[in-house]
C-alpha positions as CSV (number, residue, x, y, z in Angstrom):
1,X,380.7,-33.6,37.4
2,X,377.5,-35.1,36.8
3,X,375.7,-33.6,33.7
4,X,372.5,-33.1,35.6
5,X,374.6,-30.9,38.3
6,X,376.3,-28.5,35.9
7,X,373.0,-26.5,35.2
8,X,372.0,-26.3,38.8
9,X,375.5,-24.7,39.8
10,X,375.4,-22.3,36.9
11,X,371.8,-21.0,38.0
12,X,373.2,-20.4,41.8
13,X,376.3,-18.4,40.5
14,X,374.2,-16.2,38.2
15,X,371.7,-15.5,41.1
16,X,374.7,-14.6,43.4
17,X,376.3,-12.0,41.1
18,X,375.2,-8.4,40.8
19,X,373.3,-7.5,37.6
20,X,375.6,-6.3,34.9
21,X,378.6,-8.2,36.4
22,X,380.3,-11.5,35.5
23,X,382.8,-13.7,37.4
24,X,385.5,-12.4,35.3
25,X,385.2,-8.7,36.2
26,X,388.3,-8.1,38.1
27,X,389.6,-4.7,36.6
28,X,390.6,-2.2,39.2
29,X,388.8,1.3,39.5
30,X,390.5,4.2,37.4
31,X,392.8,6.2,39.7
32,X,392.1,9.8,39.9
33,X,394.3,12.4,38.0
34,X,396.5,14.8,39.9
35,X,394.4,17.7,39.3
36,X,391.6,15.8,40.8
37,X,393.5,15.1,44.0
38,X,395.4,18.2,44.4
39,X,394.3,20.4,47.2
40,X,394.0,24.2,47.3
41,X,396.9,26.0,48.5
42,X,395.9,29.1,50.3
43,X,398.0,32.1,51.2
44,X,397.5,35.5,52.9
45,X,399.7,38.4,52.0
46,X,402.3,39.7,54.5
47,X,401.6,43.4,54.4
48,X,404.7,44.4,56.2
49,X,406.6,42.8,53.2
50,X,404.4,44.0,50.3
51,X,403.8,47.2,48.4
52,X,402.3,48.8,45.4
53,X,403.7,51.6,43.2
54,X,402.1,53.6,40.4
55,X,404.5,55.5,38.0
56,X,403.2,58.1,35.5
57,X,405.1,60.3,33.0
58,X,405.4,63.8,33.9
59,X,405.8,66.6,31.4
60,X,406.8,63.8,29.0
61,X,410.5,64.1,30.2
62,X,410.4,62.5,33.7
63,X,408.1,60.6,36.0
64,X,406.5,60.6,39.4
65,X,405.9,57.6,41.5
66,X,403.3,57.2,44.0
67,X,403.3,54.4,46.6
68,X,400.7,52.5,48.4
69,X,402.3,51.0,51.6
70,X,399.1,49.4,53.2
71,X,397.5,46.4,51.4
72,X,395.9,43.1,52.4
73,X,394.8,40.2,50.5
74,X,394.8,36.5,50.0
75,X,396.0,34.0,47.2
76,X,394.6,30.6,46.3
77,X,396.4,28.2,43.9
78,X,395.3,24.7,42.7
79,X,398.3,22.5,41.7
80,X,397.5,21.3,38.1
81,X,394.9,23.8,37.6
82,X,396.2,27.3,37.4
83,X,393.2,28.7,35.6
84,X,391.6,28.3,39.0
85,X,393.9,30.5,41.0
86,X,392.5,33.7,42.8
87,X,394.7,36.5,43.8
88,X,392.6,39.2,45.7
89,X,394.5,42.4,46.7
90,X,393.2,45.5,48.3
91,X,395.4,48.7,48.5
92,X,394.6,51.4,51.1
93,X,394.3,54.7,48.9
94,X,394.1,56.8,51.8
95,X,397.7,55.9,52.9
96,X,399.0,56.9,49.5
97,X,402.5,58.3,49.5
98,X,403.8,60.8,46.8
99,X,407.3,62.5,46.4
100,X,406.0,65.9,47.2
101,X,403.2,67.5,49.2
102,X,401.5,69.1,46.1
103,X,401.2,65.9,44.3
104,X,400.0,64.1,47.3
105,X,397.2,66.3,47.7
106,X,396.2,66.1,44.1
107,X,396.2,62.5,44.0
108,X,394.1,62.5,47.1
109,X,391.6,64.8,45.7
110,X,388.5,64.6,43.7
111,X,390.2,64.7,40.3
112,X,392.3,61.7,40.9
113,X,391.8,59.0,43.3
114,X,389.1,60.8,45.7
115,X,390.1,59.1,48.7
116,X,387.3,60.4,50.7
117,X,384.7,58.8,48.7
118,X,386.7,55.7,47.3
119,X,389.1,54.9,50.0
120,X,390.4,51.6,48.6
121,X,391.7,50.0,45.2
122,X,391.2,46.3,44.6
123,X,392.5,43.9,42.0
124,X,391.0,40.4,41.8
125,X,392.6,38.0,39.4
126,X,390.6,34.7,38.6
127,X,392.6,33.1,35.6
128,X,396.2,32.3,35.8
129,X,398.0,31.3,32.7
130,X,401.5,30.1,33.6
131,X,404.1,30.4,30.7
132,X,406.8,28.8,32.8
133,X,407.3,27.3,36.4
134,X,407.4,30.8,37.7
135,X,406.1,33.4,35.2
136,X,402.4,33.8,33.9
137,X,399.7,36.3,33.1
138,X,396.8,36.8,35.6
139,X,393.5,38.2,34.0
140,X,391.2,39.9,36.4
141,X,389.4,43.3,37.4
142,X,390.7,46.3,38.8
143,X,388.6,48.6,40.7
144,X,389.5,52.1,41.1
145,X,387.7,55.4,41.8
146,X,384.4,53.5,41.7
147,X,385.0,51.9,38.3
148,X,385.8,48.3,37.6
149,X,387.4,47.2,34.2
150,X,389.3,44.1,33.1
151,X,392.9,44.2,33.3
152,X,396.0,41.8,33.1
153,X,398.8,41.5,35.6
154,X,402.1,39.9,34.4
155,X,403.4,38.0,37.4
156,X,406.5,36.2,38.4
157,X,407.0,34.0,41.4
158,X,410.3,33.7,43.1
159,X,409.6,29.9,43.1
160,X,407.2,27.5,41.5
161,X,404.0,28.1,43.6
162,X,402.5,24.7,42.9
163,X,405.6,23.1,44.7
164,X,406.2,25.6,47.4
165,X,403.9,24.1,49.9
166,X,404.1,25.2,53.4
167,X,406.7,28.0,53.0
168,X,406.4,31.7,52.3
169,X,406.8,32.8,48.6
170,X,407.2,36.3,47.1
171,X,405.9,37.4,43.7
172,X,406.0,40.5,41.6
173,X,403.4,41.8,39.1
174,X,403.2,44.6,36.4
175,X,400.3,45.9,34.6
176,X,399.7,49.2,32.5
177,X,396.5,51.0,32.6
178,X,395.1,54.2,31.1
179,X,394.0,56.5,34.0
180,X,391.4,58.1,31.7
181,X,389.2,54.8,32.0
182,X,389.0,55.2,35.7
183,X,387.7,58.9,35.6
184,X,391.0,60.6,36.1
185,X,391.3,63.0,33.1
186,X,392.7,66.2,34.5
187,X,396.3,67.8,33.8
188,X,396.6,65.8,30.4
189,X,399.2,68.2,29.2
190,X,401.4,67.6,32.3
191,X,400.6,64.0,33.5
192,X,400.9,61.2,31.1
193,X,397.8,58.8,30.7
194,X,399.4,55.5,30.9
195,X,400.1,54.5,34.4
196,X,402.8,51.5,35.3
197,X,401.7,49.7,38.2
198,X,403.9,47.5,40.1
199,X,403.3,45.1,42.9
200,X,405.5,43.1,45.1
201,X,403.9,40.7,47.6
202,X,404.9,38.3,50.2
203,X,402.5,35.2,50.6
204,X,402.6,33.4,53.8
205,X,400.8,30.0,54.1
206,X,397.6,30.1,56.0
């Protein structure tokens, strides 16, 4: 190449390239991580296959269990980011069932759930920490009788929820609460203060 032609060609090449690039800039863009590309998996609760129970000690020797057969809710899970999961479940307190009529009327009354004023109970979990592919703990807030408090639900899925795309999946959950924290302080010599709540829910893809 003529010595006088080389400077001209270099000048043309420099003008044709964008600012900050060179002729050797051929590295590919960084690929997004799985957490960035994963889509949220949304479910609704199948009320016909879901239920909640609350068991409380009675006279320190036995226990009584109330059931909430009506519920509704939704679940959202982000594969690779369980801390972004949301489980929102509402129980119909008016539909509560008890082993006998006396217990049922007390539970519906003002000293316990007071269903005329507070017809629903709600749990919203917003931080899921998986300890295995199917087990974990879900921190959230429980609202009962007009009081909202932080509670933790231990959950177990029948299969890895991050891999169960497009199919129904069932999970169970357990938590223990102190009923006095929700304004239920009556009959403490007869009824225990710690209530064991158990949830079984079937999730159906939306």
